[in-house]
N, C-alpha and C positions, 0 to 999 in steps of 0.2 A: 693267318690273314695279315698282310702288311699294314702297318699303321704309321702315323706320323709320331715323332718323338719330340717332346719339349723338356729340356733340362734347365733348371734354374740354379743360379749361384750368385754370390756376392764376391767379386774379386778384391784385390788389394785396395782399390779406391772406394770401396763400399757402395758402389752404384750397382743396383740389381741388374742382372742380365739373364736372358733366356736363350738357349741355343735351340734352333729348330733343325731337325734332321730326320732321318728315316731308319726304320727297322729294315735290315737287309731283305731284299726281295722286291722292293718297290722301286722301279726304275725312274719314276717321275720326280723323286726327291733325293737329293744328294745326302750322304751321311752327315756332312757339315754344310747345310744349305744356306742358313741365314742366322743372324743373331738379333735379338730384340734387346735394346739397352736404354737405360735411363741416362739422359744428359741434362745439362743445365736448362736447355730450352724445351725439354719434354722427352717423350719416348720415341726412339727411332728404330726402324728395321733396316738392317744392313745385309745385302746379299753377299755371300762369301764365294763369288765367282762360280755359282752353280751352273750346271748345264742348261736347265730348263727355266732359269730365272725366278725372280721373286716379284710379285705384283701387288700393288696397292690400288684398289678401286679400278682394276683391270688395266692398269698402266705399269709397264715393266720399270722397276727401280733398282738402283744400286744402293741408295741410302735415302730414306724418306722419314720425315717427321710424321708421326701418327696422330690422328684425331679420333675422338670418340665416334664409334660407328663405322670406321674404315673397314673395308673388306680386304683381307690379306689372302693371297693365293700362293701356295707353295706346292708345286707339282699339281696333282689332281685334287688337293685339299683346299677348302675355303674356310677361313676363320674370320671372326668378327672381333675387332679390337674394342674392348670396353674399358674406358678410363674411369676410375673411381677415386 
């Protein structure tokens, strides 16, 4: 069964990032679809030129600052951003 994949890491600048992609077989999500990253002004989601786009609260975005409760859509998957 295809599923969404979220991989987390800390790059050289020590700001946490999470890559959003797909397990092969799901055509609605690119292998490297989007990245969620911590910046000085908060957490952003950045679309990586995916075919089907990345959406925040049903609006297609290339780069968006996330707020608690935002609905993210990647392909056919919907996720809720929870800030703690």
